[in-house]
C-alpha positions as CSV (number, residue, x, y, z in Angstrom):
1,M,-14.7,41.9,-17.2
2,A,-12.2,38.9,-16.7
3,N,-13.0,38.3,-12.9
4,E,-17.0,38.4,-14.2
5,Q,-16.4,35.8,-16.6
6,E,-14.0,33.8,-14.0
7,A,-16.9,34.0,-11.6
8,A,-19.7,33.0,-13.8
9,R,-17.4,30.0,-15.4
10,R,-17.2,28.3,-11.6
11,W,-21.2,29.3,-10.6
12,R,-21.4,27.5,-14.6
13,L,-19.1,24.3,-12.9
14,V,-21.3,24.3,-9.4
15,L,-24.7,24.0,-10.6
16,G,-23.9,22.0,-13.4
17,Q,-26.1,21.1,-16.6
18,D,-28.7,22.6,-14.5
19,A,-27.6,25.9,-15.1
20,G,-28.9,26.3,-18.8
21,E,-27.3,27.2,-21.9
22,S,-26.2,30.6,-20.1
23,L,-22.2,29.7,-20.3
24,T,-20.9,27.3,-22.8
25,L,-17.6,25.2,-21.4
26,N,-15.3,24.6,-23.2
27,G,-11.8,21.9,-23.5
28,A,-10.8,21.0,-19.9
29,D,-14.1,23.1,-18.3
30,A,-16.3,21.0,-20.2
31,A,-14.8,17.6,-19.3
32,I,-14.7,18.3,-15.7
33,D,-18.5,19.4,-16.3
34,A,-18.7,15.7,-17.2
35,A,-17.3,14.4,-14.6
36,L,-19.3,16.1,-11.9
37,D,-22.2,15.7,-13.6
38,A,-21.6,11.6,-13.9
39,L,-21.9,11.2,-10.4
40,Y,-24.1,13.9,-8.7
41,G,-26.0,15.0,-11.9
42,A,-28.5,11.6,-11.7
43,G,-31.2,11.8,-9.0
44,P,-31.1,10.7,-5.3
45,D,-33.6,7.6,-6.7
46,T,-31.3,6.4,-9.9
47,R,-28.7,4.4,-10.3
48,S,-28.4,5.1,-13.9
49,G,-26.5,8.8,-13.7
50,G,-23.1,8.8,-16.3
51,L,-21.8,6.3,-14.9
52,G,-24.2,3.7,-15.8
53,G,-23.2,-0.2,-15.6
54,S,-19.8,-0.6,-17.4
55,A,-17.0,-1.0,-15.5
56,P,-14.7,0.3,-18.3
57,R,-16.8,3.5,-18.2
58,V,-16.2,3.9,-14.3
59,A,-12.8,3.1,-14.5
60,R,-12.7,6.1,-17.7
61,W,-14.6,8.3,-14.9
62,L,-11.5,7.6,-12.7
63,G,-9.2,8.5,-14.6
64,D,-10.9,12.2,-15.6
65,I,-11.4,12.6,-11.8
66,R,-7.7,12.1,-11.2
67,Q,-6.5,14.1,-14.3
68,Y,-8.9,17.4,-13.0
69,F,-8.8,17.0,-9.5
70,P,-6.5,17.0,-6.5
71,S,-6.3,13.6,-4.5
72,S,-7.9,14.6,-1.2
73,V,-10.9,15.4,-3.9
74,V,-11.0,12.5,-6.0
75,Q,-11.3,10.7,-2.6
76,V,-14.1,12.1,-1.8
77,M,-15.5,11.6,-5.3
78,Q,-15.2,8.6,-5.1
79,K,-16.6,7.9,-1.5
80,D,-19.7,9.6,-3.3
81,A,-19.8,7.1,-5.8
82,F,-20.0,4.3,-3.8
83,D,-22.8,5.4,-1.3
84,R,-25.0,7.7,-4.6
85,L,-24.5,5.3,-7.6
86,G,-23.4,1.5,-5.6
87,L,-20.4,1.0,-6.8
88,Q,-19.4,-1.5,-4.2
89,Q,-20.0,-4.1,-6.8
90,M,-18.0,-2.7,-9.9
91,L,-14.8,-3.2,-7.3
92,C,-14.6,-6.7,-8.6
93,E,-13.3,-5.5,-11.7
94,P,-10.1,-5.4,-12.3
95,E,-9.5,-2.8,-14.7
96,M,-11.6,-0.5,-12.2
97,L,-9.2,-1.0,-9.4
98,A,-7.0,-0.3,-11.4
99,A,-7.5,3.6,-11.5
100,V,-9.1,4.2,-8.6
101,E,-7.2,5.8,-6.3
102,P,-6.1,4.4,-3.1
103,D,-7.5,5.4,0.3
104,V,-8.6,4.2,3.2
105,H,-12.0,3.6,3.0
106,L,-11.5,2.0,-0.2
107,V,-9.8,-0.2,1.1
108,A,-12.9,-0.8,3.7
109,T,-14.6,-1.4,0.7
110,L,-12.3,-3.9,-0.8
111,L,-12.6,-5.6,2.7
112,S,-16.3,-5.4,2.8
113,L,-16.1,-7.1,-0.7
114,N,-13.2,-9.6,0.5
115,R,-15.9,-12.6,0.3
116,V,-17.3,-12.1,-3.0
117,L,-14.4,-10.9,-4.8
118,P,-13.4,-13.1,-8.2
119,N,-10.2,-14.6,-8.3
120,K,-9.2,-12.2,-11.0
121,T,-9.7,-9.6,-9.0
122,R,-8.1,-10.6,-5.7
123,A,-4.3,-9.9,-6.9
124,T,-5.2,-6.3,-7.9
125,A,-7.1,-5.9,-4.6
126,R,-4.6,-7.0,-2.5
127,A,-2.1,-4.7,-4.2
128,V,-4.4,-1.9,-4.2
129,V,-4.6,-2.8,-0.4
130,A,-1.2,-2.9,-0.1
131,K,-0.1,0.4,-1.9
132,V,-2.0,2.0,1.4
133,V,-0.7,0.0,4.1
134,E,2.8,0.7,2.8
135,E,1.8,4.5,2.5
136,L,0.4,4.4,6.3
137,E,3.3,2.4,8.0
138,K,5.6,5.3,6.3
139,K,3.4,8.1,8.1
140,L,2.8,6.7,11.3
141,S,5.3,3.8,12.4
142,T,8.2,5.8,13.3
143,P,5.6,8.3,15.8
144,M,4.9,4.7,17.2
145,R,8.2,3.5,17.8
146,Q,9.4,6.7,19.1
147,A,6.7,7.5,21.4
148,V,5.8,3.5,22.5
149,S,10.0,3.4,23.3
150,G,10.4,5.9,24.8
151,S,7.8,5.6,27.2
152,L,9.0,1.9,27.7
153,N,12.3,2.9,28.5
154,R,10.8,5.3,31.3
155,A,8.9,2.5,32.7
156,A,11.9,0.0,32.4
157,R,13.6,2.0,35.3
158,N,12.8,-0.2,38.2
159,R,13.6,1.7,41.5
160,R,13.3,-1.9,43.9
161,P,15.7,-3.8,41.9
162,R,17.1,-7.2,42.7
163,H,20.5,-7.1,42.8
164,Q,21.7,-8.7,39.5
165,D,19.0,-6.3,38.3
166,I,20.9,-2.8,39.3
167,D,22.0,-0.2,36.4
168,W,25.0,0.6,38.2
169,L,25.9,3.6,35.9
170,R,22.5,5.2,36.4
171,T,22.8,4.4,40.2
172,I,25.8,6.0,40.6
173,R,25.1,8.9,38.5
174,A,21.7,9.4,41.0
175,N,23.8,8.5,44.3
176,L,26.6,11.4,43.6
177,R,25.7,13.6,46.4
178,H,25.8,10.7,49.1
179,Y,29.8,10.0,48.4
180,Q,31.3,9.3,51.6
181,P,35.8,11.1,51.2
182,D,35.9,8.7,54.2
183,Y,35.3,5.6,53.1
184,Q,35.9,6.8,49.4
185,T,32.5,5.0,48.5
186,I,28.9,6.2,47.4
187,I,25.9,5.0,49.8
188,P,23.3,4.1,47.1
189,E,20.0,5.6,48.6
190,T,18.2,5.3,45.3
191,R,19.0,1.8,43.2
192,I,18.2,2.4,39.6
193,G,17.4,-1.2,37.7
194,Y,16.9,-2.5,34.2
195,G,13.2,-3.7,33.4
196,R,12.6,-7.6,33.6
197,R,14.4,-8.9,31.2
198,G,13.5,-12.1,29.1
199,R,9.9,-10.4,29.4
200,S,7.6,-7.8,27.8
201,L,7.3,-4.5,29.8
202,R,3.5,-4.8,28.7
203,D,1.1,-7.3,27.4
204,I,-1.2,-5.0,24.7
205,V,-4.4,-6.6,23.4
206,L,-6.2,-4.9,20.6
207,C,-9.6,-5.9,20.4
208,V,-11.2,-4.5,17.3
209,D,-15.3,-4.1,16.4
210,Q,-15.4,-5.3,12.9
211,S,-19.0,-4.2,12.4
212,G,-19.3,-2.4,8.8
213,S,-19.7,0.8,11.1
214,M,-15.9,0.6,12.0
215,A,-13.9,-0.3,8.9
216,P,-11.8,2.4,9.2
217,S,-11.2,1.8,12.8
218,V,-9.8,-1.8,11.4
219,V,-7.8,-0.5,8.8
220,Y,-5.7,1.7,11.1
221,A,-6.0,-0.6,14.0
222,S,-4.6,-3.5,11.8
223,V,-1.4,-1.3,10.9
224,F,-0.8,-0.5,14.3
225,A,-0.8,-3.7,16.0
226,A,2.1,-4.5,13.1
227,V,4.1,-2.1,14.5
228,L,3.4,-2.8,17.9
229,A,4.3,-6.4,16.9
230,S,7.7,-5.1,15.9
231,I,8.8,-3.6,19.3
232,K,10.0,-6.3,21.3
233,A,9.6,-4.8,24.6
234,V,5.7,-5.5,24.0
235,T,3.9,-8.6,23.5
236,T,1.0,-7.6,21.4
237,S,-2.4,-9.4,20.5
238,V,-5.0,-8.7,18.0
239,V,-8.4,-10.2,17.8
240,V,-11.6,-9.1,15.6
241,F,-14.8,-10.0,16.5
242,D,-18.8,-9.3,14.7
243,T,-20.6,-11.9,16.9
244,A,-17.6,-14.6,16.5
245,V,-14.2,-13.8,17.7
246,V,-11.1,-14.0,15.5
247,D,-7.6,-14.1,16.9
248,L,-5.3,-12.6,14.1
249,T,-2.3,-12.8,16.2
250,P,-0.1,-15.1,14.2
251,L,-0.9,-12.9,11.2
252,L,0.7,-9.5,12.9
253,H,4.1,-10.0,11.0
254,D,2.1,-8.9,7.5
255,P,-0.9,-6.1,8.1
256,V,-2.1,-7.1,4.3
257,E,-2.3,-10.7,5.9
258,V,-4.1,-9.1,9.0
259,L,-7.0,-6.8,6.7
260,F,-7.7,-9.7,4.8
261,G,-8.5,-11.8,7.7
262,T,-11.2,-9.3,8.8
263,Q,-14.7,-9.8,7.2
264,L,-16.3,-6.4,7.7
265,G,-20.2,-6.2,8.5
266,G,-22.5,-8.4,10.5
267,G,-23.4,-8.0,14.0
268,T,-21.7,-7.6,17.2
269,D,-21.5,-9.3,20.3
270,I,-19.0,-7.3,22.3
271,N,-19.1,-9.1,25.6
272,R,-17.9,-12.6,23.6
273,A,-14.8,-10.6,22.0
274,L,-14.1,-9.3,26.1
275,A,-14.3,-13.0,27.1
276,Y,-11.5,-14.0,24.9
277,C,-9.4,-11.5,26.1
278,Q,-9.8,-12.0,29.4
279,G,-8.2,-15.6,28.7
280,L,-5.6,-13.4,26.7
281,V,-4.7,-11.1,30.3
282,T,-2.1,-13.5,32.3
283,R,-0.6,-10.3,33.9
284,P,-3.1,-8.1,34.5
285,Q,-1.0,-5.1,36.1
286,D,1.4,-4.9,33.1
287,T,-1.7,-5.4,30.7
288,I,-3.1,-3.0,28.2
289,V,-6.9,-3.7,26.7
290,V,-7.7,-1.5,23.8
291,L,-11.6,-2.1,22.6
292,I,-12.0,-0.1,19.6
293,S,-15.8,-0.2,18.9
294,D,-18.7,1.9,18.9
295,L,-20.1,0.0,22.2
296,Y,-23.6,-0.7,20.3
297,E,-23.9,-4.3,21.9
298,G,-25.8,-7.0,20.0
299,G,-25.3,-9.7,23.1
300,N,-25.6,-9.8,26.1
301,N,-25.2,-6.3,27.3
302,A,-25.6,-6.5,31.0
303,E,-22.8,-9.0,31.3
304,M,-20.8,-7.2,29.0
305,L,-20.4,-4.4,31.0
306,R,-19.7,-7.3,33.9
307,R,-16.6,-8.6,32.2
308,A,-15.4,-4.8,31.7
309,A,-15.5,-4.6,35.2
310,S,-14.2,-7.5,35.7
311,L,-11.1,-6.5,33.7
312,V,-10.8,-3.5,35.4
313,G,-10.8,-4.9,38.9
314,S,-8.2,-7.9,38.2
315,G,-6.1,-5.1,37.4
316,A,-5.3,-4.4,33.9
317,Q,-5.8,-0.9,32.0
318,V,-8.9,-1.1,29.8
319,I,-9.5,1.9,27.1
320,S,-12.3,2.3,25.0
321,L,-11.9,3.9,21.8
322,L,-14.8,4.8,20.1
323,A,-13.7,5.2,17.0
324,L,-9.6,5.4,15.8
325,D,-10.1,6.8,12.7
326,D,-9.5,10.5,10.6
327,S,-13.2,11.6,11.7
328,G,-13.2,11.7,15.2
329,A,-16.8,12.5,15.9
330,P,-18.0,8.7,16.0
331,S,-21.7,7.7,16.8
332,Y,-22.0,5.6,19.7
333,D,-24.0,4.1,22.9
334,R,-23.8,6.8,24.5
335,N,-25.0,4.4,27.9
336,N,-22.4,2.1,27.5
337,A,-19.8,4.5,27.1
338,A,-21.3,6.4,30.4
339,Q,-21.6,3.2,32.2
340,L,-18.0,2.1,31.3
341,A,-16.4,5.8,31.6
342,A,-18.2,5.4,35.6
343,M,-16.3,2.2,36.1
344,G,-13.2,4.0,35.3
345,I,-12.6,3.2,31.8
346,P,-12.1,6.1,29.5
347,C,-14.0,6.5,26.4
348,F,-12.8,8.6,23.2
349,A,-12.7,8.6,19.9
350,C,-9.1,9.0,18.6
351,T,-7.5,9.7,15.2
352,P,-4.9,7.5,13.8
353,G,-2.1,10.4,14.3
354,L,-3.1,10.9,18.2
355,F,-3.1,7.3,18.8
356,P,1.0,6.9,19.6
357,D,0.8,9.6,22.3
358,L,-2.0,7.9,23.8
359,M,-0.2,4.2,23.9
360,A,2.3,6.7,25.5
361,A,0.6,8.0,28.6
362,A,-1.2,4.5,28.9
363,I,2.5,2.8,29.0
364,Q,3.5,5.7,31.4
365,R,-0.1,4.7,33.6
366,H,-0.8,8.7,32.9
367,S,-4.6,9.4,33.5
368,L,-5.5,9.4,30.0
369,E,-8.6,11.1,31.0
370,Q,-6.4,14.5,31.2
371,W,-4.1,13.3,28.4
372,A,-7.6,13.4,26.4
373,S,-8.6,16.7,27.8
374,Q,-5.3,18.6,26.8
375,A,-5.3,16.9,23.5
376,G,-8.7,18.3,23.1
377,I,-10.5,15.1,22.4
378,V,-13.9,15.1,24.3
379,H,-14.7,12.0,26.2
380,A,-17.5,9.9,27.5
């Protein structure tokens, strides 16, 4: 009997108020039902729903769902509320922002509204963004540092060093089998050197599409760029673009500043962005250019492909990430992806958890197609 009542209760919550009066909900169940109905009970063509146009009402609703649902469900419901009820403008109210469960999608929404946020809301919005960025840095910075630093250490072992660059300890260890008793010395058949001192071992250029569809990728790319910038053995640049190009490298000390330097939305001119990035490449053999874009080109498509080929021809390592987000299933221009892949530019989506390993593989010049296959990633 108890199992039947529990099943009936769950069906009532699933069906909502359309289920009729066959089962009455009380207490917390009634509050959960009201919160669900406020969002999902409205018809697809109405904006009123149970949330109406009142920021305090929305703030109370956000507080309710955080009380009754786990964080992962809260984030899904928030996203649905933005999509179904047009709540983007409601984010301009500080009292609602204070009630929101911060996540990457919320940060993307705030960044898209960056130019229209009133002054009274900006401080609250920055606090929300800073909280998400701090959580992401805690989660992602250590794997990134370990993967990149380890691969750089391996890349730094120069096998043809000049005399002043020889690592004598490693060289002696590597040549102990060549010890000559008669001369009481070692013949150094293999010489191991330090990396080039005073210069970074790799130049990394992150070229990030900031059109609306790439919003979560912009958030993750900004955090990773800040982490990379803190690693002295690499030189990191971050360039964002829509129809214009903005170099945010001077802001890399603070990923929140990088994010607020973006302007989500607008068109896409990949060709112009790659032209700018070409100007940043001063030593192609040691440069990795990561283009983060869905490849829907609004500019000169043919010129964009020629420019990508020119970068590859110069010796730079070019990677095309169709998305850098948790979904790993992007919509993208398949024709452009196929043409870039034919040039030797690997094209695939990447989750944030795999990005450190991707950069480590790139630094060591491993086959990224093979890496993607081993990681279970489908590439173009």
